[in-house]
C-alpha angles and dihedrals in degrees: 000000000000123000089255092051088055091050092048090051090051092050092048088054093054104077129178114288116254115260119249128199119238115289094252089055093052092056093043091054092049093047095046088052089052094236122148124224089246092056094049093043091050090051091050096042095240134110123264089246090059090050089052089055089053090052092048100055108286119115128216121227140210123010096345089056090057091050092047090049090048091053096047090048089052094049090048094050092045094047091046091052092047093049093047089051094048090047092052091045094051093046094050090047097049090048092050091046092051091050090050093046093053094045093048091050091050091052093051091049090065109100115256090245089062094050110110113251120196131191117195093337136111117286114282096215130077105267125243123235099213109088096189104075114147095013091143088071097235123119112262092009108233096008104295117161108267121201121189113221123222089211118031117247129201115276111248087225109046105006097237119129112280125194096207144056121216113200089339099315125107108234144134119266098217134046092234092063094041105079136120118273120244096229111060103288110172111268119228109259120241117290114280095018116115125232125227090274111041121195123225088257118097124245111274136188098193135069110285112258123226111272098231136108091253096057097089091048094048090051092053091049089050090053090051092048089050090049091051095051121089107249127177091283092059097040093097092059098057114121127238113265093248150328093275089058088060087061094043093047091047090053096044090047094051092047092048092048091051093040095243097313099151095196095047094047091046092052093050094047093048089051094055095039095112099055091040089053091052088050092049089048090055093048093051090048095060108123092007120151093230130051117225108240103214101188110025127164108281125203117236094252088069092050123089114260093215136013090263099023134093133250123248100270123118113209098187096231109189115238105160137141125186111247098204125035125201112273117281136030118309139191107233121201120204106210123202115215110221121231096353096169090040091058091045092062085084098077136119104274125188114246106195139029113315110252125205123238139164132212139064098277117115119201111202089201090069135057139196138094129325138197107224142162104232120225124250113269116216101176099073090125094064107015135034119252105263089228094052130235111330123186097193126048126222137065121337139174112260134177131249095260091052093048091048092049090052093047091047091050092050093050128102093266095063110006091191096141144004119271115274117251112240115208101170141347143199106210145154136191106285145195128201091213102057091111098026098110089046092051093049094048089055094042091050091048089048094049092050092047092053091047093051097039089243102161091174096060093039093056092042092053094046090050089051099055097036095048092042091061098040097048104044090088125066096327133146089208095062117034095153097075117037105179110136088164090061092045091055095044094049093046095047088046087059091050091047090051091054091048090053090053088053089051092049091051090049092050090050093056100262120134108238107219104174143358119195132178116312105321114025122094124162120199143171119223140034099331095172092074088059105038133034115240120227145079100278119111088250093054136065131222132207115262099174147341130211144155122256137165136062114008087001121117111246112256104238129191099013111153097352 
């Protein structure tokens, strides 16, 4: 094959891109079909955030574009067909109802002397083909005009004497009474065929409508109610009952696929934890006041300085060990803080584009990152420095949780340090509840899994929130959400939460021995009067115990 043949083959393989409707139409088609972003994203093999981008103006490319166009074309055709069917049905029903109303009104207008009266003969009205009138057991069924007869007349359906007229026709009100006689009572003729004495009402094959002005309007309302209900054609578009169901269904599906193999199911769920977390986030954001901006503009300080380097944000990770213990030998308890990152999802997160500002003012309605000169810390002997262990002095970029912690400690309630000096900031309007429904869904699933001894769900949920936090920055594992600002804020909130637990232990008379990372706190003393023991996110559990102090070997390596 020549070079030109290879090029021709390549050109042949590149077909025209599939046409996509405008982004607002894409969203409208999905919503009219009652499909969630999670359902569509799952079918296309992308994340809900990617789908949000397509519905906001971005366009997919390649094979996924063709699949998306195919889905939208199918939804458009299906919805158009359903709309045409419903419109035709409604038009036909309204037309029939109006005809029935006019005919019944005309029949009622005939003087009573002209109404046919029979005695022991066949019914004088055109028979009805529906044998189940009055099957709901109420007089008059759906509100038809019922007239009590002085002398019984033959039922238009079965020929036996009936004591009522419904819309001008003698008939029984219940199926139990409406049955053929055993002695030659005249049977009702076939539907649509007139009897020897035909009334002024035309033949009909449906239940007679109430002869009132409101009948047409009532029928239209009934049609609208029918269209609004979810019949079989709409069943596929029903939403799952809640975010926790997404977690439960994923676990059940993995266990079923691997025939109850717990290890295999857990491995698969942990591997797909990131896209599943994004799908759960999308589900919990339904009806939310704010949209999640997945790829905002980010200042250079939040970008990696080198390919394998770090950005300029300091997260204040605790890594502290007390140098001198109280005299004597002591029992030290290493406490494990449950669900540290899960609890840290409740933090003030910026909503819009980060805006630059200078000056010492701090607006608690906004959140972001700040260049500060931290205050001196004079309590290193008993408590860790709230900004962590720094090797270099001078200004540094910190997150909102770190700044708020320093401002709190410098306030009148604690007075442990001077206020930090703020030089400049990148902030946006913020809310503490942006991820709250997401956090609660994971927390509820975690609590249920612990209560039921469900290790598969527990490991799956832990992977979801930990990987969600760790990959929302510059990561090859999660390209659907690029929020390094959120990642730093959530992580530093976890560190701030641990520091506050250390402060609580110190204030309650416990000796703080070590604080490490997000979840490790070593103390001396009766810690159970300070912290609740258990596995809930508001509780702590014992990780280890050891002896330290005078004449006791130093406990090395714990919790590293």
